[in-house]
C-alpha positions as CSV (number, residue, x, y, z in Angstrom):
1,M,-81.1,-215.0,-97.7
2,G,-78.0,-213.6,-99.3
3,E,-75.2,-216.3,-98.7
4,T,-74.7,-219.1,-101.0
5,V,-73.2,-222.5,-100.5
6,G,-71.7,-224.5,-103.9
7,V,-73.8,-227.6,-104.2
8,R,-73.1,-230.4,-107.0
9,F,-75.7,-232.6,-107.4
10,E,-75.6,-236.0,-108.8
11,V,-78.9,-236.8,-110.0
12,Q,-80.5,-238.1,-113.2
13,D,-81.3,-235.0,-115.2
14,R,-85.1,-235.9,-114.9
15,F,-84.8,-235.4,-111.4
16,R,-82.6,-232.1,-111.3
17,P,-85.3,-229.5,-110.7
18,R,-86.6,-231.4,-108.0
19,A,-83.4,-231.6,-106.3
20,E,-82.1,-228.2,-107.0
21,Y,-85.8,-227.5,-105.1
22,T,-85.1,-229.8,-102.5
23,A,-81.7,-228.6,-101.2
24,G,-83.3,-225.1,-101.3
25,V,-86.0,-226.0,-99.0
26,L,-83.2,-228.2,-96.8
27,L,-80.9,-225.3,-96.5
28,S,-83.3,-222.1,-96.0
29,P,-82.8,-222.5,-92.1
30,F,-79.2,-221.6,-92.2
31,G,-80.4,-218.5,-94.5
32,V,-78.4,-219.2,-97.4
33,V,-79.0,-220.9,-101.0
34,P,-77.6,-223.7,-103.3
35,G,-75.2,-222.3,-105.9
36,E,-72.7,-223.9,-108.4
37,G,-69.4,-225.7,-106.6
38,D,-68.3,-228.2,-104.4
39,D,-69.4,-227.6,-101.1
40,L,-71.6,-230.0,-100.6
41,V,-72.3,-233.1,-102.8
42,C,-76.1,-234.3,-103.3
43,T,-77.7,-237.8,-104.3
44,Q,-80.7,-238.6,-105.8
45,G,-80.8,-241.4,-103.5
46,E,-79.9,-238.9,-100.4
47,L,-82.6,-236.2,-101.8
48,E,-85.5,-238.4,-103.4
49,P,-86.9,-239.2,-99.7
50,A,-86.6,-235.7,-97.9
51,F,-88.4,-234.5,-101.5
52,R,-91.3,-236.7,-101.5
53,E,-91.6,-236.0,-97.7
54,I,-91.8,-232.2,-98.4
55,S,-93.6,-232.1,-101.6
56,R,-96.6,-234.6,-100.6
57,Q,-95.7,-236.6,-103.5
58,V,-98.1,-239.4,-101.9
59,E,-101.2,-236.7,-102.1
60,W,-100.5,-236.0,-105.9
61,E,-100.4,-239.5,-106.5
62,T,-103.9,-240.5,-105.3
63,Q,-107.1,-239.7,-105.9
64,R,-108.1,-240.5,-102.3
65,R,-110.3,-238.0,-100.4
66,D,-112.8,-238.0,-97.8
67,R,-116.2,-236.0,-98.2
68,F,-114.5,-232.5,-97.8
69,G,-111.7,-233.0,-100.2
70,R,-109.2,-233.8,-97.6
71,F,-106.0,-236.4,-97.5
72,L,-106.2,-238.0,-94.4
73,G,-103.2,-239.2,-92.1
74,A,-105.2,-242.4,-91.2
75,W,-103.6,-243.0,-94.7
76,E,-100.4,-242.2,-94.7
77,G,-98.9,-245.2,-93.9
78,A,-95.3,-245.9,-91.8
79,G,-93.1,-244.4,-94.7
80,E,-89.6,-244.5,-94.2
81,G,-89.5,-241.8,-91.3
82,A,-91.3,-238.5,-90.9
83,S,-88.1,-236.5,-90.5
84,A,-86.0,-237.5,-93.2
85,A,-85.6,-233.9,-94.5
86,N,-84.7,-232.6,-91.4
87,R,-82.4,-235.4,-90.4
88,L,-80.9,-234.4,-94.1
89,S,-81.0,-230.9,-93.4
90,R,-79.0,-231.1,-89.8
91,R,-76.7,-233.7,-91.4
92,W,-75.7,-230.5,-93.8
93,G,-75.2,-228.2,-91.6
94,N,-73.1,-229.6,-89.5
95,E,-70.5,-231.0,-92.2
96,L,-70.9,-227.0,-93.7
97,G,-70.5,-225.8,-90.1
98,L,-73.7,-223.6,-90.7
99,R,-76.3,-221.9,-87.6
100,R,-79.6,-221.8,-87.7
101,R,-81.3,-218.8,-88.5
102,G,-82.8,-217.0,-85.2
103,W,-86.5,-215.8,-84.9
104,P,-87.5,-212.7,-83.8
105,G,-86.6,-211.3,-80.6
106,G,-84.3,-213.5,-79.7
107,G,-86.8,-217.1,-79.7
108,G,-85.1,-220.0,-80.3
109,F,-88.1,-221.3,-82.0
110,A,-91.6,-220.1,-82.9
111,V,-95.1,-221.0,-83.2
112,A,-97.6,-218.6,-85.6
113,L,-100.7,-218.8,-82.9
114,T,-103.7,-219.4,-84.7
115,H,-107.6,-218.9,-84.2
116,D,-110.2,-220.0,-86.4
117,V,-113.3,-218.7,-86.0
118,D,-116.1,-221.2,-86.6
119,R,-118.6,-220.2,-84.1
120,L,-119.4,-216.7,-82.9
121,H,-123.4,-217.0,-81.8
122,A,-124.0,-219.0,-78.6
123,W,-127.2,-220.6,-80.7
124,H,-128.7,-220.9,-84.5
125,W,-131.8,-221.8,-85.5
126,T,-130.5,-225.2,-87.1
127,E,-129.8,-226.3,-83.7
128,L,-133.0,-225.2,-82.0
129,S,-135.0,-227.0,-84.7
130,G,-132.9,-230.1,-84.0
131,S,-133.3,-230.2,-80.4
132,L,-137.3,-229.7,-80.8
133,R,-137.4,-232.8,-83.5
134,R,-135.4,-234.9,-81.1
135,A,-137.6,-233.9,-78.2
136,A,-140.3,-234.6,-80.0
137,A,-139.1,-238.1,-81.5
138,R,-138.0,-239.4,-78.1
139,L,-141.6,-238.4,-76.3
140,V,-143.7,-240.0,-79.4
141,R,-141.2,-242.8,-80.1
142,G,-140.9,-244.3,-76.6
143,C,-142.7,-242.3,-74.2
144,D,-139.3,-240.8,-72.8
145,V,-141.0,-237.9,-70.8
146,R,-137.6,-237.7,-68.9
147,A,-134.9,-237.2,-72.2
148,C,-137.5,-235.4,-73.9
149,A,-137.4,-233.0,-70.8
150,G,-133.2,-233.6,-70.6
151,E,-133.7,-231.9,-73.8
152,L,-135.7,-229.0,-73.8
153,M,-133.8,-227.9,-70.6
154,G,-130.5,-228.0,-72.3
155,M,-132.0,-226.1,-75.1
156,A,-133.3,-223.5,-72.7
157,R,-129.6,-223.1,-70.9
158,R,-128.2,-222.4,-74.1
159,L,-131.0,-219.9,-74.9
160,C,-130.4,-218.2,-71.5
161,G,-126.6,-218.6,-70.6
162,G,-124.0,-216.7,-71.9
163,N,-121.6,-216.8,-75.5
164,P,-118.9,-219.5,-74.6
165,W,-117.6,-218.2,-78.2
166,W,-117.5,-215.2,-77.3
167,N,-114.1,-214.8,-75.3
168,F,-112.0,-212.8,-77.2
169,S,-111.2,-210.6,-74.4
170,A,-109.6,-213.9,-72.1
171,L,-108.1,-215.3,-75.2
172,T,-106.1,-212.1,-76.4
173,D,-105.2,-211.3,-72.4
174,L,-103.5,-214.8,-72.4
175,E,-101.3,-213.7,-75.1
176,R,-100.6,-210.4,-74.5
177,Q,-99.7,-211.0,-70.7
178,R,-97.1,-213.2,-72.6
179,G,-95.5,-210.6,-75.1
180,F,-97.2,-212.9,-77.6
181,S,-99.8,-212.0,-80.5
182,S,-101.6,-213.9,-82.9
183,T,-103.8,-214.3,-85.9
184,F,-108.0,-215.1,-86.1
185,F,-109.1,-216.5,-89.5
186,L,-112.7,-215.4,-90.2
187,S,-115.3,-216.7,-92.5
188,V,-117.2,-214.2,-95.2
189,A,-118.7,-216.8,-97.1
190,R,-121.4,-219.6,-96.9
191,R,-121.1,-222.1,-100.1
192,H,-120.9,-225.2,-98.2
193,P,-123.2,-226.9,-95.2
194,Y,-120.5,-227.4,-93.2
195,D,-119.4,-223.8,-94.0
196,N,-120.0,-221.2,-90.3
197,L,-122.8,-219.7,-89.5
198,Y,-122.1,-216.1,-88.9
199,H,-121.9,-212.8,-91.1
200,P,-119.2,-210.7,-90.6
201,E,-120.9,-207.8,-92.2
202,T,-123.1,-207.0,-89.3
203,S,-122.5,-204.4,-86.9
204,G,-121.4,-206.1,-83.9
205,I,-118.6,-208.5,-85.4
206,R,-117.3,-205.2,-88.0
207,S,-116.8,-204.0,-84.2
208,L,-115.3,-207.1,-82.7
209,I,-112.8,-207.2,-85.9
210,H,-111.7,-203.6,-85.9
211,R,-111.3,-204.1,-82.2
212,L,-108.9,-206.7,-82.4
213,L,-107.1,-205.0,-85.4
214,G,-107.0,-202.4,-83.8
215,A,-104.8,-204.3,-80.5
216,G,-102.5,-205.5,-83.1
217,F,-103.8,-208.9,-83.9
218,E,-104.3,-210.0,-87.4
219,I,-107.2,-211.4,-89.6
220,G,-106.8,-213.8,-92.1
221,L,-109.3,-215.9,-94.3
222,H,-111.0,-218.8,-93.1
223,R,-111.9,-220.2,-97.1
224,S,-114.9,-221.7,-97.7
225,I,-114.9,-225.5,-98.1
226,D,-116.1,-225.1,-101.5
227,P,-112.7,-223.7,-102.9
228,G,-115.0,-221.7,-105.6
229,S,-114.0,-218.2,-105.4
230,P,-110.9,-217.4,-103.0
231,D,-110.6,-214.0,-104.8
232,R,-113.8,-213.2,-104.3
233,E,-114.0,-214.0,-100.2
234,R,-110.7,-212.2,-100.2
235,R,-111.7,-208.8,-101.5
236,A,-114.8,-209.4,-98.8
237,L,-112.9,-209.7,-96.0
238,E,-110.4,-206.8,-97.1
239,R,-114.1,-204.5,-97.7
240,I,-114.7,-205.0,-94.1
241,T,-111.4,-204.8,-92.3
242,G,-109.7,-201.7,-94.9
243,R,-107.0,-204.5,-94.9
244,P,-104.9,-206.4,-97.3
245,A,-105.9,-209.9,-96.5
246,G,-102.1,-212.0,-97.0
247,G,-102.8,-215.1,-94.7
248,V,-105.6,-218.0,-95.3
249,R,-106.2,-221.1,-93.7
250,C,-109.4,-223.4,-95.1
251,H,-112.5,-224.5,-93.3
252,Y,-112.6,-228.3,-91.7
253,L,-108.3,-228.1,-93.3
254,S,-109.9,-228.9,-96.8
255,L,-106.7,-228.4,-98.2
256,D,-106.1,-230.2,-101.8
257,V,-102.5,-229.8,-102.5
258,R,-103.4,-230.8,-106.0
259,R,-105.5,-227.7,-106.7
260,D,-105.3,-225.3,-104.0
261,F,-101.8,-223.9,-103.6
262,E,-102.3,-222.3,-107.1
263,V,-106.0,-221.3,-106.7
264,L,-104.8,-219.8,-103.7
265,E,-101.3,-218.3,-105.1
266,Q,-103.5,-216.6,-108.1
267,A,-106.1,-215.0,-105.3
268,G,-103.4,-213.1,-104.2
269,F,-102.8,-214.8,-100.7
270,R,-99.1,-214.6,-99.7
271,Y,-99.2,-217.9,-96.9
272,D,-101.2,-220.4,-96.6
273,T,-101.1,-222.4,-93.2
274,T,-103.7,-225.4,-93.8
275,L,-101.3,-228.2,-94.4
276,G,-101.7,-230.2,-91.1
277,F,-104.0,-233.3,-90.8
278,P,-107.7,-233.0,-88.9
279,D,-107.2,-236.7,-87.5
280,R,-103.5,-236.6,-86.9
281,V,-100.9,-234.3,-84.9
282,G,-97.5,-233.7,-86.0
283,L,-96.3,-232.1,-89.4
284,R,-97.8,-233.0,-92.8
285,G,-94.9,-232.3,-94.7
286,G,-92.3,-233.8,-92.1
287,W,-90.8,-230.3,-92.5
288,P,-90.5,-227.8,-88.9
289,F,-90.2,-225.0,-91.0
290,P,-91.9,-222.4,-93.6
291,Y,-91.4,-223.3,-97.1
292,R,-93.1,-223.1,-100.7
293,P,-94.8,-226.3,-101.9
294,Y,-93.9,-228.1,-105.0
295,D,-95.6,-227.6,-108.3
296,F,-95.4,-231.2,-110.0
297,R,-96.9,-229.7,-113.0
298,R,-94.3,-226.9,-113.5
299,E,-91.5,-228.6,-112.3
300,R,-90.8,-225.7,-109.3
301,A,-92.1,-224.2,-106.5
302,F,-95.2,-222.2,-105.9
303,G,-95.2,-218.4,-105.1
304,I,-97.3,-218.7,-101.9
305,L,-95.9,-219.7,-98.9
306,E,-96.7,-222.6,-96.4
307,I,-96.6,-222.3,-92.6
308,P,-96.9,-225.8,-91.6
309,L,-99.5,-226.8,-89.0
310,A,-98.6,-229.0,-85.9
311,V,-101.7,-229.5,-84.3
312,M,-105.5,-228.6,-84.1
313,D,-107.2,-228.6,-80.7
314,T,-110.5,-230.1,-82.3
315,T,-107.7,-233.5,-83.2
316,L,-106.8,-233.7,-80.0
317,M,-110.5,-233.2,-78.3
318,S,-112.6,-235.0,-81.4
319,Y,-110.2,-236.9,-83.9
320,L,-108.5,-238.8,-81.0
321,N,-110.7,-238.7,-78.2
322,L,-107.7,-237.1,-75.6
323,T,-108.7,-236.0,-72.3
324,P,-107.1,-232.1,-71.7
325,R,-103.9,-233.9,-69.7
326,E,-103.6,-236.5,-72.6
327,G,-103.8,-233.5,-75.4
328,W,-101.1,-231.6,-73.4
329,E,-98.6,-234.2,-73.1
330,V,-99.4,-234.8,-77.1
331,T,-98.8,-231.0,-77.6
332,R,-95.9,-230.9,-75.3
333,A,-94.0,-233.1,-76.9
334,L,-94.4,-231.8,-80.3
335,L,-93.4,-228.3,-79.0
336,E,-90.1,-230.1,-77.2
337,A,-89.6,-232.0,-80.9
338,L,-90.0,-228.0,-82.3
339,R,-87.9,-226.6,-80.0
340,E,-85.0,-229.2,-80.6
341,A,-85.4,-228.3,-84.2
342,G,-85.5,-224.5,-83.5
343,G,-88.2,-224.7,-85.8
344,A,-91.5,-223.0,-86.7
345,A,-94.9,-223.7,-86.9
346,A,-98.5,-222.7,-86.4
347,I,-100.9,-223.9,-83.4
348,L,-104.7,-223.8,-84.2
349,W,-106.9,-223.2,-81.2
350,H,-110.8,-222.3,-81.9
351,N,-112.2,-219.7,-80.2
352,G,-114.7,-220.6,-77.3
353,R,-112.2,-223.5,-75.8
354,G,-112.7,-222.4,-72.0
355,G,-112.5,-225.0,-69.2
356,E,-109.8,-227.7,-69.2
357,W,-109.0,-227.1,-72.4
358,G,-108.4,-223.4,-72.3
359,E,-106.1,-224.7,-69.8
360,V,-104.4,-226.3,-72.3
361,Y,-104.0,-223.4,-74.4
362,R,-102.6,-221.5,-71.5
363,S,-99.9,-223.8,-70.8
364,I,-98.7,-224.0,-74.7
365,L,-98.4,-219.9,-73.9
366,D,-96.3,-220.6,-71.1
367,F,-94.4,-223.0,-72.5
368,L,-93.5,-220.7,-75.4
369,R,-92.4,-218.4,-72.6
370,E,-90.4,-220.9,-70.3
371,N,-88.7,-222.5,-72.9
372,G,-87.3,-219.7,-75.0
373,G,-90.0,-219.7,-77.6
374,I,-91.9,-216.6,-79.7
375,G,-95.3,-216.9,-80.1
376,L,-96.7,-214.5,-82.9
377,R,-99.0,-213.6,-85.8
378,A,-98.6,-215.5,-88.9
379,E,-97.9,-212.6,-91.3
380,D,-95.1,-211.9,-88.8
381,L,-93.5,-215.6,-88.9
382,A,-94.6,-215.2,-93.0
383,R,-92.6,-211.7,-93.5
384,W,-89.6,-212.9,-91.2
385,W,-89.2,-216.1,-93.1
386,Q,-89.3,-214.5,-96.8
387,E,-87.7,-210.9,-95.9
388,G,-85.4,-211.5,-92.9
389,T,-87.0,-208.3,-91.2
390,G,-88.1,-208.4,-88.0
391,A,-91.9,-208.5,-86.1
392,P,-92.8,-206.1,-83.6
393,L,-93.8,-207.9,-80.1
394,M,-96.7,-207.2,-78.2
395,E,-95.5,-206.2,-74.9
396,N,-96.2,-202.9,-74.6
397,L,-100.1,-203.2,-75.9
398,T,-102.3,-201.4,-73.6
399,E,-105.4,-203.2,-72.6
400,S,-108.5,-203.2,-75.0
401,T,-112.2,-203.1,-74.3
402,W,-114.4,-205.8,-76.2
403,P,-117.6,-205.4,-77.8
404,E,-120.5,-207.0,-76.1
405,S,-121.6,-210.8,-77.4
406,H,-124.3,-210.5,-80.3
407,G,-125.2,-214.1,-80.0
């Protein structure tokens, strides 16, 4: 980004840093930056709604959070429209005759394909003990032999069956067959009761990690719900992978904008891709492009890049209780909007999603392939956006064998 557009700001002095920030974000899809001049006149009245939207000002102004430290979509309210920033950016582009930047491989829009690895084992002792407790309670309290037997049979099936969470070969083959790649976020710490139940230091999981890296996929950090020490988590992951960990996503989407951008930036991460609602689909900041979040304390942009999250599978399945068909219709509408904007965002699809929900992910990849989109690793999207360098595609990858499930 080197070309400059002259911008004259008609704003109050105290709003000037926010006006300059907003103009920079809204011009970034065109590969230009604001400078001195009169090519564009920006008023405070038109910039304020876009700034509030992108900066997540509502989250800085309220203490309201759930038990995981999240600001929920249910609290957002109707607002002034979820696309104030995008509308203003489009208008400026039309007025100035600017063209939006392209994406790697000539894609018309881009999706960072990401997978949070929350589980790797088919079962865990806490689940087995819970099944035994429930079976005993049903037998003792109500003498319900049928329900007790059903609980025990379900436990036996889980013990004797395959491991649905170890579906990495099928998942990565789907992506590679379409010339795409993706990012896997793995946990290294368990400081919160809802953190993940596996240890990446074990030989089987280490083998999996190095197979993924060797096949050209990215490994990022899935930060603990407890925000304690992401720098220590990053170093622990780097010891396992032997590579720098530039990207992060917080488990349970437990990102607090008032705290975590600064903490993650200081921990050395280049990008985050947590900013989405757990209970609502769509862009939490209303902006369909990567951007640097705003620091209200210092009245400037943070250094870390945010790749906005458009949709998470768990939102569709659990929070909204949609069927796979309904989930695909909702997701397709989001992809259509992203294509129309020529934008870029992340999609989160957990490992272990088989059956009909696995088919929804296949449909996502097919939509990208058939509609001029590109699916890539989050680190490549971040690099492309920040540096304007190309990202290698995955079309020539050879088949890879995968380690046996250790669960």
